[in-house]
N, C-alpha and C positions, 0 to 999 in steps of 0.2 A: 793573364794566367791566374787561375784560382789557387789560393793557398789552403791546403788541407789542414784541418784542425788536428791537434795532437790526440792520439788514441792509444788505448792500452795495447801493449805488445805481448807476445806469447811468453816472454821470459818472466813477466810479472803475474801470469795466471796461476791459479792453484792447480795442483796435480790431482787428477781424478783416480778413482779406483779403477783398475783395468777392466773389471767386470761391468763397469757402467758406461764405457766409452761409446757404445753403440745405442744407448738409450737417450733420446732427446730430453726427457724429463729429468734425467740424472746428470745432465751436463753441468760442469762447475759454473758457479755464478760469474767468475771472472771471464770465462769464455763467452757466456751469453752477453755480458756487457760490452766486450770487445766487438762482437759481431754486430750488435745494435749500433754502436758508435760508428763503425766502419761503413755499414750499409747507409746510414744517414749521411755520411760524408760523400759517398758515391752518388746518392740521389741529388745532393746539393750541386755537385759538379755537373751532372746531367741536366739539371734544371737551368744551370747557368748558360747552357748552349755550347757551341763549338769554341774550343780553345784557340789561341793565336796560332799554335803549332799546327792544329788540324786545319784551320782555314788556309794557311800557307801551303800545306800539303795538298789539299784538295784543289787549290788554284793551279799548282804545278802539275798535278796528275791530269787535269782537264786538257792539258796541251798534248797528251799522249793519245794516240788512236787505239781503238780495238781492231786488231787485224783479223781478216778472214782465216778460216782453218788452213786454206792453201798457203797463204802468206806466212802463217805461223810455222808451217812445215818448211817453207823456203828459208826462213830465218834460222830455224833450228839446224837445218842441213848445212848452211853456209857458215854459221857461227854458233856452235852448240852451247857456248858459255854466255850467250847474250841474256841479259836480264831486263833491260829497259831500252827500247829503241825508239827513235824519232828521226824526222828529216832535219836538214840543215836549218831551216827557218825556225822550227820548234826549239832546237837546241840553242839557237841564238837568242830567242825570246826568253829562255831560262838562264841566260848569262853564261852559256858554255859554247866553246868552239871545238870543231873537229880537229884533232891533232893532224899535223902535216904528215902526208904519206899514207893515211889510213884509207883502206879500200871499203867502199860502201857495200851494204847488203842489198842485193837486188830483190825487189818485190814487184808485183803487178798492181798498178793503180788504174782504177776505172776511168774511162773517158765518157763524160756525160754530154749529150747534145740536147737541143731543144726541138721538139716537134711542134711546129707552129700550126694553129688551127686555120682551116680554110675560111675564106670570106663568107661563104654561104652558111657555114656552121656558126659563125659569129652572129649573123643576122637571125638565125633560128634561136640561139641560146647565148645571150651575152654573158652568162655566168661561167661559161666554159673558158678555161685558160690554156695557154701553151703548156705542154707537158714535157717533163724531163725524161729522157730515155737513155739507156745504156748503148753507146755506140761501139765500144770495144775496150781494149786494155793497152796500157803502155808500160814500159819499164820505168821504175822509180827506185831511188836508193835511200836507204835509212842507215843510221849508225847507232851502235850500242853505246851506252853511257861510258863503258871502258875505253872507247875510242875518242872520248871528248875530255876537255879540261876546262876549268873555270870555276864559277861559283858552285858551292855545294848545293845539291838538291835539298829542298825542305824535307825533313823527316819527322815522324812522330816521336814524341819523347818515350824513352824506354825506362823500365824499372831499374833501379840501381840499389846497390847494397850487397850483403852476403847473408844468405839464409842459414849458413853454418851447418850444424848437424841435422837441421830440419829437412834438408835435401835427402840425406840417407834414410831418415825415418819415413819420409814420403815414399821412397822407393821400396822400403820394407813393407809399408802398407799396401802398395800395389801388388807385391808378391803375395801377400796374404789374401788379396782379392782375386788372385789368379790372372793378373794383368801383366802381359809380357812387355818389356821395354826394349825398343830397338832404336839405335842411332843410325840414321841414313841420310845421305845427300839427295836421295831420289825424290824427296817431298818438296824440295825447293820450288817456289819461294815460301811455302808454308813453314812455320816454325814447329808445328806439331800436328799430328792427325790421330784421331781416335777411331779404331776399327771395331771395337767391341771385343774385349779380351786381349787387345794389343794396342800399344801406343808407340807411334814412330815420332822421333824427335830429331830435329836438324842439329847436327853437331856444330860446335864453335860459338854457341851463344854465351853471353856473360852469365855468371853464376846466378844473378838475380833474374835475368830473362829466362834462363833454363828452368829455374824453380817455378816461376810464374806460368810458364808454358806447361810444365808438368801438372800443376794444380788445375789449370784450365782443361787439359785433356782428361784428367782423372774425374773432373766434374762431369764431363760428357759421358764418361763410362758409368758413373753412378746414376746420372739423370736420364740420359737420352738413348740408352741401348735397350731399355725395356719396351715392350710392345705398346704399353699405355702412353709412352712419351714420344714415339716416333712420328706421330701426326702433328706435332707442334711445328711452328714455322721456324725457318732458319734464324730470323731476328730474335725470336724468343730463346732458342737454344743458345745462341751466341751471347745474348744478354745474361742469361743465367750462369753460363760457364765463366764468363769474364768477371761477373760480379763476385763469384766465389773466389776467383784468382785474386781479385782486389782485396777482398776481406781477409783472406788467409795471408797474402803477401804483406799487407799492412800489419797484421797481427804478429808476424815474425820479425818485424822491424825493417822491412824494405821501404825504400823511398819510391812510392808509387806515382806521385805526381798526378797528372791527368791522363796517363797512358790508357788506363782501363776505360775511362769515360770516352776518350777519343776512339778506342776500338769499338765500343758499343754504338757510338754515333755512326761510325763507318758501316756498320752492319744494320743500320736503320732502327736501332733500339733507342729507347728513351726512358725517362723516369717512370712513366706510366706502366710500361712493360715490366720494368723491374719491380714495381710495387705489386703488380698482379702475381709475380712469382716469388714474393717475399718469403713465404713459408718454406718453399723448397730450397731457396738460397740460404736461409738461416739454418735449416736442418742439416744440409749437406756441408756447409761451412763448419758447423759444429762437429760433424763426424770426422772431417779431415783434421781440424785443429786438435781434437781429442787424440787422434792417432799420432800427432806430432809431439805430444807431451813426453818428457823424458821418463823412462821406466822407474818405478819405485820399488823399494824393498818391502816385502810383506812383514 
């Protein structure tokens, strides 16, 4: 695991004139230094490669299948609360056992047969191989993680700490930008989604995770809802939004660890993509951090 260097927090930054908060050139020197230090920290984490937590998570996730649309509907119909499903063998490989008395979730598994080539075809073309063909389907049964017990599944590290009043200041900034905030379970398993003028947040997150999620989605609103930015790739958009969440989160004193670097790696981002977007990351991190400054008396 990488140890992040100490960086400047928001509490130690100088307070800007409210008339200057939207101007990049007038940003307080303390904020500029904090952004530069935190961006450098994130680049170092990305260049270091996958963290131990991310490696363990990816190894565990590789044991889960991607189910067809029909099987997804079957799972949702039989167990609406299911979040992570797998067969008995996969759960055993992950150190978990199905609880006694649990009923499996029925899905359809393909039956694959082998179509053997004829002797005359072999003589004509020795490169032709026996082919796999779909013969039919059979019933198979999977179980949700809630139906199992045993070793904890590897998880990515989350941000920790308390953003304090910065959370309310961020919500106020969203209101000023005309961004509606909605808490809903309907976006699960996503923690937050930006729709352009509205942000949906999954309730029940820790204070640190909720703040980081809000910053991430606000970054999407600022960066990726304009026509000039909609043509960027998902990897670029997620790298930019999460980099801003890292910079702002670290500036307000959250323990970010490698959570943002892991997230960026999961979305196929890297240090090179971050470097290419450096200007927009710095600029929009500055806008959000300036909005988090405590009000001053004229």
